N, CA, C and O atoms as a printed pandas DataFrame, in Angstrom:
     atom_number atom_name residue_name chain_id  residue_number  x_coord  y_coord  z_coord
0              1         N          MET        A               1  -12.052  -24.444   55.322
1              2        CA          MET        A               1  -12.022  -25.877   55.487
2              3         C          MET        A               1  -12.289  -26.509   54.127
3              4         O          MET        A               1  -13.202  -26.089   53.416
4              5         N          SER        A               2  -11.517  -27.493   53.770
5              6        CA          SER        A               2  -11.689  -28.141   52.478
6              7         C          SER        A               2  -12.662  -29.307   52.589
7              8         O          SER        A               2  -13.037  -29.729   53.683
8              9         N          ILE        A               3  -13.058  -29.812   51.432
9             10        CA          ILE        A               3  -13.966  -30.958   51.406
10            11         C          ILE        A               3  -13.315  -32.174   52.038
11            12         O          ILE        A               3  -13.997  -32.961   52.694
12            13         N          LEU        A               4  -12.027  -32.346   51.861
13            14        CA          LEU        A               4  -11.347  -33.490   52.460
14            15         C          LEU        A               4  -11.392  -33.426   53.980
15            16         O          LEU        A               4  -11.535  -34.458   54.636
16            17         N          GLN        A               5  -11.275  -32.240   54.546
17            18        CA          GLN        A               5  -11.349  -32.105   55.996
18            19         C          GLN        A               5  -12.751  -32.416   56.503
19            20         O          GLN        A               5  -12.904  -33.041   57.552
20            21         N          ILE        A               6  -13.765  -31.993   55.779
21            22        CA          ILE        A               6  -15.140  -32.265   56.197
22            23         C          ILE        A               6  -15.405  -33.762   56.150
23            24         O          ILE        A               6  -16.012  -34.302   57.074
24            25         N          ASP        A               7  -14.964  -34.450   55.091
25            26        CA          ASP        A               7  -15.163  -35.892   54.993
26            27         C          ASP        A               7  -14.443  -36.644   56.105
27            28         O          ASP        A               7  -14.937  -37.672   56.569
28            29         N          SER        A               8  -13.309  -36.163   56.533
29            30        CA          SER        A               8  -12.567  -36.863   57.574
30            31         C          SER        A               8  -13.175  -36.654   58.955
31            32         O          SER        A               8  -12.836  -37.379   59.890
32            33         N          THR        A               9  -14.071  -35.673   59.102
33            34        CA          THR        A               9  -14.684  -35.442   60.406
34            35         C          THR        A               9  -15.988  -36.201   60.591
35            36         O          THR        A               9  -16.525  -36.226   61.699
36            37         N          THR        A              10  -16.519  -36.827   59.530
37            38        CA          THR        A              10  -17.736  -37.611   59.713
38            39         C          THR        A              10  -17.397  -38.872   60.482
39            40         O          THR        A              10  -16.267  -39.357   60.434
40            41         N          ASP        A              11  -18.377  -39.395   61.185
41            42        CA          ASP        A              11  -18.107  -40.557   62.027
42            43         C          ASP        A              11  -18.540  -41.871   61.390
43            44         O          ASP        A              11  -18.568  -42.896   62.070
44            45         N          GLY        A              12  -18.874  -41.868   60.119
45            46        CA          GLY        A              12  -19.193  -43.105   59.419
46            47         C          GLY        A              12  -20.569  -43.663   59.732
47            48         O          GLY        A              12  -20.766  -44.874   59.625
48            49         N          ARG        A              13  -21.515  -42.844   60.109
49            50        CA          ARG        A              13  -22.843  -43.328   60.476
50            51         C          ARG        A              13  -23.862  -43.103   59.373
51            52         O          ARG        A              13  -25.029  -42.843   59.668
52            53         N          GLU        A              14  -23.465  -43.194   58.121
53            54        CA          GLU        A              14  -24.394  -42.985   57.033
54            55         C          GLU        A              14  -25.436  -44.103   56.973
55            56         O          GLU        A              14  -26.532  -43.893   56.454
56            57         N          ASP        A              15  -25.108  -45.286   57.498
57            58        CA          ASP        A              15  -26.012  -46.419   57.411
58            59         C          ASP        A              15  -26.915  -46.563   58.639
59            60         O          ASP        A              15  -27.599  -47.577   58.776
60            61         N          VAL        A              16  -26.929  -45.585   59.520
61            62        CA          VAL        A              16  -27.764  -45.646   60.718
62            63         C          VAL        A              16  -29.227  -45.459   60.328
63            64         O          VAL        A              16  -29.567  -44.578   59.539
64            65         N          ALA        A              17  -30.083  -46.301   60.895
65            66        CA          ALA        A              17  -31.519  -46.204   60.622
66            67         C          ALA        A              17  -32.063  -44.885   61.165
67            68         O          ALA        A              17  -31.483  -44.276   62.064
68            69         N          ALA        A              18  -33.175  -44.465   60.604
69            70        CA          ALA        A              18  -33.812  -43.236   61.070
70            71         C          ALA        A              18  -34.265  -43.420   62.512
71            72         O          ALA        A              18  -34.695  -44.504   62.906
72            73         N          ALA        A              19  -34.166  -42.363   63.284
73            74        CA          ALA        A              19  -34.546  -42.420   64.691
74            75         C          ALA        A              19  -36.042  -42.702   64.815
75            76         O          ALA        A              19  -36.840  -42.156   64.052
76            77         N          PRO        A              20  -36.429  -43.550   65.773
77            78        CA          PRO        A              20  -37.845  -43.885   65.912
78            79         C          PRO        A              20  -38.680  -42.751   66.508
79            80         O          PRO        A              20  -39.904  -42.752   66.370
80            81         N          TYR        A              21  -38.045  -41.797   67.162
81            82        CA          TYR        A              21  -38.756  -40.684   67.782
82            83         C          TYR        A              21  -38.090  -39.376   67.413
83            84         O          TYR        A              21  -36.909  -39.339   67.069
84            85         N          ARG        A              22  -38.862  -38.298   67.487
85            86        CA          ARG        A              22  -38.349  -36.946   67.291
86            87         C          ARG        A              22  -38.636  -36.145   68.548
87            88         O          ARG        A              22  -39.430  -36.559   69.392
88            89         N          LYS        A              23  -37.995  -35.011   68.665
89            90        CA          LYS        A              23  -38.222  -34.141   69.819
90            91         C          LYS        A              23  -39.704  -33.764   69.871
91            92         O          LYS        A              23  -40.286  -33.345   68.871
92            93         N          GLY        A              24  -40.299  -33.919   71.051
93            94        CA          GLY        A              24  -41.701  -33.600   71.235
94            95         C          GLY        A              24  -42.623  -34.809   71.209
95            96         O          GLY        A              24  -43.760  -34.721   71.671
96            97         N          ASP        A              25  -42.154  -35.944   70.673
97            98        CA          ASP        A              25  -42.969  -37.157   70.684
98            99         C          ASP        A              25  -43.191  -37.621   72.117
99           100         O          ASP        A              25  -42.430  -37.267   73.018
100          101         N          ARG        A              26  -44.227  -38.408   72.321
101          102        CA          ARG        A              26  -44.538  -38.950   73.653
102          103         C          ARG        A              26  -44.291  -40.448   73.654
103          104         O          ARG        A              26  -44.618  -41.146   72.694
104          105         N          ILE        A              27  -43.709  -40.935   74.747
105          106        CA          ILE        A              27  -43.547  -42.368   74.950
106          107         C          ILE        A              27  -44.077  -42.714   76.329
107          108         O          ILE        A              27  -44.219  -41.844   77.189
108          109         N          ARG        A              28  -44.366  -43.983   76.529
109          110        CA          ARG        A              28  -44.814  -44.467   77.830
110          111         C          ARG        A              28  -43.773  -45.461   78.327
111          112         O          ARG        A              28  -43.387  -46.388   77.614
112          113         N          ALA        A              29  -43.327  -45.255   79.557
113          114        CA          ALA        A              29  -42.361  -46.140   80.199
114          115         C          ALA        A              29  -42.981  -46.659   81.491
115          116         O          ALA        A              29  -43.655  -45.923   82.211
116          117         N          VAL        A              30  -42.744  -47.930   81.771
117          118        CA          VAL        A              30  -43.278  -48.554   82.978
118          119         C          VAL        A              30  -42.112  -49.009   83.836
119          120         O          VAL        A              30  -41.222  -49.719   83.369
120          121         N          SER        A              31  -42.126  -48.593   85.103
121          122        CA          SER        A              31  -41.064  -48.969   86.031
122          123         C          SER        A              31  -41.244  -50.422   86.468
123          124         O          SER        A              31  -42.321  -50.989   86.281
124          125         N          PRO        A              32  -40.210  -51.033   87.045
125          126        CA          PRO        A              32  -40.356  -52.395   87.559
126          127         C          PRO        A              32  -41.458  -52.524   88.614
127          128         O          PRO        A              32  -42.029  -53.600   88.792
128          129         N          GLU        A              33  -41.754  -51.426   89.309
129          130        CA          GLU        A              33  -42.806  -51.453   90.320
130          131         C          GLU        A              33  -44.205  -51.341   89.705
131          132         O          GLU        A              33  -45.201  -51.519   90.406
132          133         N          GLY        A              34  -44.289  -51.048   88.405
133          134        CA          GLY        A              34  -45.570  -50.946   87.727
134          135         C          GLY        A              34  -46.077  -49.532   87.516
135          136         O          GLY        A              34  -47.173  -49.349   86.985
136          137         N          THR        A              35  -45.305  -48.517   87.919
137          138        CA          THR        A              35  -45.713  -47.129   87.711
138          139         C          THR        A              35  -45.504  -46.756   86.248
139          140         O          THR        A              35  -44.412  -46.938   85.710
140          141         N          ALA        A              36  -46.544  -46.236   85.605
141          142        CA          ALA        A              36  -46.457  -45.817   84.204
142          143         C          ALA        A              36  -46.138  -44.329   84.136
143          144         O          ALA        A              36  -46.745  -43.523   84.841
144          145         N          TYR        A              37  -45.191  -43.975   83.293
145          146        CA          TYR        A              37  -44.777  -42.586   83.103
146          147         C          TYR        A              37  -45.020  -42.198   81.646
147          148         O          TYR        A              37  -44.718  -42.969   80.735
148          149         N          THR        A              38  -45.561  -41.019   81.434
149          150        CA          THR        A              38  -45.630  -40.441   80.098
150          151         C          THR        A              38  -44.461  -39.475   79.996
151          152         O          THR        A              38  -44.263  -38.628   80.867
152          153         N          VAL        A              39  -43.685  -39.611   78.921
153          154        CA          VAL        A              39  -42.437  -38.871   78.763
154          155         C          VAL        A              39  -42.444  -38.132   77.438
155          156         O          VAL        A              39  -42.807  -38.701   76.408
156          157         N          ARG        A              40  -42.044  -36.862   77.457
157          158        CA          ARG        A              40  -41.880  -36.062   76.240
158          159         C          ARG        A              40  -40.429  -36.190   75.799
159          160         O          ARG        A              40  -39.524  -35.841   76.557
160          161         N          VAL        A              41  -40.193  -36.677   74.598
161          162        CA          VAL        A              41  -38.845  -36.896   74.086
162          163         C          VAL        A              41  -38.149  -35.558   73.872
163          164         O          VAL        A              41  -38.694  -34.664   73.226
164          165         N          GLU        A              42  -36.945  -35.426   74.417
165          166        CA          GLU        A              42  -36.137  -34.223   74.246
166          167         C          GLU        A              42  -34.964  -34.457   73.295
167          168         O          GLU        A              42  -34.556  -33.549   72.572
168          169         N          ARG        A              43  -34.423  -35.679   73.298
169          170        CA          ARG        A              43  -33.266  -35.956   72.454
170          171         C          ARG        A              43  -33.185  -37.444   72.163
171          172         O          ARG        A              43  -33.469  -38.269   73.032
172          173         N          VAL        A              44  -32.795  -37.789   70.937
173          174        CA          VAL        A              44  -32.582  -39.170   70.537
174          175         C          VAL        A              44  -31.183  -39.257   69.939
175          176         O          VAL        A              44  -30.856  -38.548   68.987
176          177         N          VAL        A              45  -30.356  -40.144   70.515
177          178        CA          VAL        A              45  -28.966  -40.263   70.095
178          179         C          VAL        A              45  -28.719  -41.698   69.633
179          180         O          VAL        A              45  -28.945  -42.633   70.401
180          181         N          PRO        A              46  -28.255  -41.896   68.381
181          182        CA          PRO        A              46  -27.939  -43.260   67.934
182          183         C          PRO        A              46  -26.692  -43.788   68.633
183          184         O          PRO        A              46  -25.786  -43.023   68.962
184          185         N          THR        A              47  -26.649  -45.102   68.857
185          186        CA          THR        A              47  -25.476  -45.738   69.462
186          187         C          THR        A              47  -24.795  -46.610   68.417
187          188         O          THR        A              47  -25.345  -46.851   67.343
188          189         N          ASP        A              48  -23.609  -47.074   68.735
189          190        CA          ASP        A              48  -22.873  -47.926   67.814
190          191         C          ASP        A              48  -23.536  -49.284   67.614
191          192         O          ASP        A              48  -23.308  -49.938   66.596
192          193         N          SER        A              49  -24.348  -49.714   68.566
193          194        CA          SER        A              49  -24.992  -51.023   68.481
194          195         C          SER        A              49  -26.261  -51.007   67.613
195          196         O          SER        A              49  -26.880  -52.053   67.420
196          197         N          GLY        A              50  -26.653  -49.845   67.091
197          198        CA          GLY        A              50  -27.845  -49.740   66.262
198          199         C          GLY        A              50  -29.093  -49.372   67.043
199          200         O          GLY        A              50  -30.165  -49.207   66.460
200          201         N          GLU        A              51  -28.964  -49.243   68.353
201          202        CA          GLU        A              51  -30.084  -48.820   69.177
202          203         C          GLU        A              51  -30.033  -47.301   69.326
203          204         O          GLU        A              51  -29.140  -46.639   68.796
204          205         N          PHE        A              52  -31.006  -46.766   70.055
205          206        CA          PHE        A              52  -31.079  -45.324   70.258
206          207         C          PHE        A              52  -31.221  -45.022   71.739
207          208         O          PHE        A              52  -31.988  -45.679   72.443
208          209         N          ASN        A              53  -30.487  -44.036   72.206
209          210        CA          ASN        A              53  -30.595  -43.556   73.579
210          211         C          ASN        A              53  -31.600  -42.408   73.565
211          212         O          ASN        A              53  -31.384  -41.391   72.906
212          213         N          VAL        A              54  -32.700  -42.579   74.297
213          214        CA          VAL        A              54  -33.760  -41.579   74.348
214          215         C          VAL        A              54  -33.691  -40.851   75.679
215          216         O          VAL        A              54  -33.648  -41.476   76.739
216          217         N          ILE        A              55  -33.680  -39.533   75.619
217          218        CA          ILE        A              55  -33.686  -38.691   76.813
218          219         C          ILE        A              55  -34.979  -37.893   76.776
219          220         O          ILE        A              55  -35.296  -37.254   75.772
220          221         N          GLY        A              56  -35.723  -37.934   77.874
221          222        CA          GLY        A              56  -37.010  -37.253   77.879
222          223         C          GLY        A              56  -37.378  -36.696   79.233
223          224         O          GLY        A              56  -36.802  -37.071   80.254
224          225         N          ALA        A              57  -38.346  -35.795   79.231
225          226        CA          ALA        A              57  -38.854  -35.166   80.447
226          227         C          ALA        A              57  -40.176  -35.821   80.821
227          228         O          ALA        A              57  -41.067  -35.964   79.985
228          229         N          VAL        A              58  -40.294  -36.217   82.078
229          230        CA          VAL        A              58  -41.525  -36.845   82.559
230          231         C          VAL        A              58  -42.621  -35.779   82.628
231          232         O          VAL        A              58  -42.420  -34.707   83.198
232          233         N          VAL        A              59  -43.775  -36.083   82.045
233          234        CA          VAL        A              59  -44.918  -35.155   82.095
234          235         C          VAL        A              59  -46.063  -35.715   82.932
235          236         O          VAL        A              59  -46.951  -34.971   83.348
236          237         N          SER        A              60  -46.046  -37.018   83.181
237          238        CA          SER        A              60  -47.086  -37.632   83.999
238          239         C          SER        A              60  -46.498  -38.860   84.667
239          240         O          SER        A              60  -45.762  -39.591   84.005
240          241         N          PRO        A              61  -46.768  -39.131   85.908
241          242        CA          PRO        A              61  -47.585  -38.425   86.876
242          243         C          PRO        A              61  -46.991  -37.077   87.261
243          244         O          PRO        A              61  -45.783  -36.850   87.180
244          245         N          ARG        A              62  -47.859  -36.222   87.668
245          246        CA          ARG        A              62  -47.509  -34.825   87.919
246          247         C          ARG        A              62  -46.371  -34.653   88.926
247          248         O          ARG        A              62  -45.537  -33.762   88.762
248          249         N          ARG        A              63  -46.323  -35.480   89.948
249          250        CA          ARG        A              63  -45.302  -35.304   90.994
250          251         C          ARG        A              63  -43.884  -35.593   90.496
251          252         O          ARG        A              63  -42.917  -35.283   91.191
252          253         N          PHE        A              64  -43.746  -36.179   89.309
253          254        CA          PHE        A              64  -42.425  -36.472   88.747
254          255         C          PHE        A              64  -42.054  -35.539   87.595
255          256         O          PHE        A              64  -41.113  -35.831   86.857
256          257         N          ARG        A              65  -42.766  -34.430   87.424
257          258        CA          ARG        A              65  -42.524  -33.537   86.288
258          259         C          ARG        A              65  -41.126  -32.933   86.244
259          260         O          ARG        A              65  -40.683  -32.519   85.172
260          261         N          SER        A              66  -40.430  -32.868   87.344
261          262        CA          SER        A              66  -39.082  -32.289   87.332
262          263         C          SER        A              66  -38.014  -33.346   87.051
263          264         O          SER        A              66  -36.824  -33.054   87.165
264          265         N          HIS        A              67  -38.411  -34.565   86.687
265          266        CA          HIS        A              67  -37.476  -35.657   86.469
266          267         C          HIS        A              67  -37.210  -35.892   84.981
267          268         O          HIS        A              67  -38.053  -35.620   84.126
268          269         N          LEU        A              68  -36.009  -36.406   84.702
269          270        CA          LEU        A              68  -35.638  -36.830   83.356
270          271         C          LEU        A              68  -35.556  -38.338   83.318
271          272         O          LEU        A              68  -35.261  -38.981   84.326
272          273         N          LEU        A              69  -35.817  -38.899   82.158
273          274        CA          LEU        A              69  -35.727  -40.338   81.970
274          275         C          LEU        A              69  -34.797  -40.596   80.798
275          276         O          LEU        A              69  -34.898  -39.937   79.763
276          277         N          THR        A              70  -33.902  -41.544   80.956
277          278        CA          THR        A              70  -33.062  -41.986   79.847
278          279         C          THR        A              70  -33.270  -43.484   79.691
279          280         O          THR        A              70  -33.327  -44.220   80.675
280          281         N          THR        A              71  -33.380  -43.923   78.457
281          282        CA          THR        A              71  -33.591  -45.343   78.184
282          283         C          THR        A              71  -33.078  -45.668   76.791
283          284         O          THR        A              71  -32.861  -44.778   75.969
284          285         N          MET        A              72  -32.888  -46.945   76.542
285          286        CA          MET        A              72  -32.462  -47.420   75.232
286          287         C          MET        A              72  -33.656  -48.068   74.541
287          288         O          MET        A              72  -34.419  -48.813   75.156
288          289         N          VAL        A              73  -33.804  -47.771   73.256
289          290        CA          VAL        A              73  -34.847  -48.404   72.448
290          291         C          VAL        A              73  -34.222  -48.888   71.150
291          292         O          VAL        A              73  -33.175  -48.398   70.727
292          293         N          GLY        A              74  -34.877  -49.851   70.530
293          294        CA          GLY        A              74  -34.430  -50.345   69.243
294          295         C          GLY        A              74  -34.888  -49.432   68.117
295          296         O          GLY        A              74  -35.543  -48.418   68.357
296          297         N          ALA        A              75  -34.545  -49.791   66.903
297          298        CA          ALA        A              75  -34.926  -48.984   65.739
298          299         C          ALA        A              75  -36.436  -48.951   65.545
299          300         O          ALA        A              75  -36.953  -48.060   64.871
300          301         N          ASP        A              76  -37.157  -49.922   66.134
301          302        CA          ASP        A              76  -38.611  -49.941   66.024
302          303         C          ASP        A              76  -39.298  -49.073   67.068
303          304         O          ASP        A              76  -40.518  -48.918   67.027
304          305         N          GLY        A              77  -38.540  -48.499   68.008
305          306        CA          GLY        A              77  -39.104  -47.603   69.024
306          307         C          GLY        A              77  -39.492  -48.290   70.309
307          308         O          GLY        A              77  -39.965  -47.638   71.240
308          309         N          TYR        A              78  -39.301  -49.597   70.381
309          310        CA          TYR        A              78  -39.655  -50.344   71.578
310          311         C          TYR        A              78  -38.392  -50.716   72.345
311          312         O          TYR        A              78  -37.335  -50.942   71.757
312          313         N          GLY        A              79  -38.518  -50.776   73.647
313          314        CA          GLY        A              79  -37.414  -51.174   74.505
314          315         C          GLY        A              79  -37.970  -51.849   75.733
315          316         O          GLY        A              79  -39.172  -52.099   75.812
316          317         N          PRO        A              80  -37.102  -52.153   76.708
317          318        CA          PRO        A              80  -37.604  -52.771   77.923
318          319         C          PRO        A              80  -38.607  -51.841   78.608
319          320         O          PRO        A              80  -38.227  -50.791   79.127
320          321         N          ALA        A              81  -39.862  -52.217   78.611
321          322        CA          ALA        A              81  -40.940  -51.461   79.258
322          323         C          ALA        A              81  -41.170  -50.088   78.647
323          324         O          ALA        A              81  -41.660  -49.191   79.334
324          325         N          VAL        A              82  -40.829  -49.896   77.367
325          326        CA          VAL        A              82  -41.042  -48.615   76.674
326          327         C          VAL        A              82  -41.825  -48.869   75.393
327          328         O          VAL        A              82  -41.511  -49.777   74.624
328          329         N          LEU        A              83  -42.856  -48.046   75.177
329          330        CA          LEU        A              83  -43.623  -48.130   73.952
330          331         C          LEU        A              83  -44.133  -46.761   73.566
331          332         O          LEU        A              83  -44.275  -45.896   74.430
332          333         N          PRO        A              84  -44.417  -46.533   72.274
333          334        CA          PRO        A              84  -44.926  -45.229   71.857
334          335         C          PRO        A              84  -46.343  -45.008   72.359
335          336         O          PRO        A              84  -47.106  -45.957   72.536
336          337         N          VAL        A              85  -46.681  -43.764   72.582
337          338        CA          VAL        A              85  -48.043  -43.407   72.986
338          339         C          VAL        A              85  -48.847  -43.207   71.709
339          340         O          VAL        A              85  -48.435  -42.469   70.814
340          341         N          ALA        A              86  -49.976  -43.856   71.633
341          342        CA          ALA        A              86  -50.812  -43.775   70.416
342          343         C          ALA        A              86  -51.504  -42.448   70.301
343          344         O          ALA        A              86  -52.240  -42.217   69.341
């Protein structure tokens, strides 16, 4: 593969901000009903709008441990009812 082929396969996201979370980080999400979930981040994917799609595994409350959560956050790590765990 030549350098020209490699350059043509990039998707032009050199100006994307650094992801606010890494794999293994913890976030807290609150449902509309008021239930708070602690989530271990598994994957962070940048979107074209400059936000990030966060996919994580619920670790608390215990009865939801087999569930996954997906949410959108801004470059600062905050989103609707989502904040980093201190």
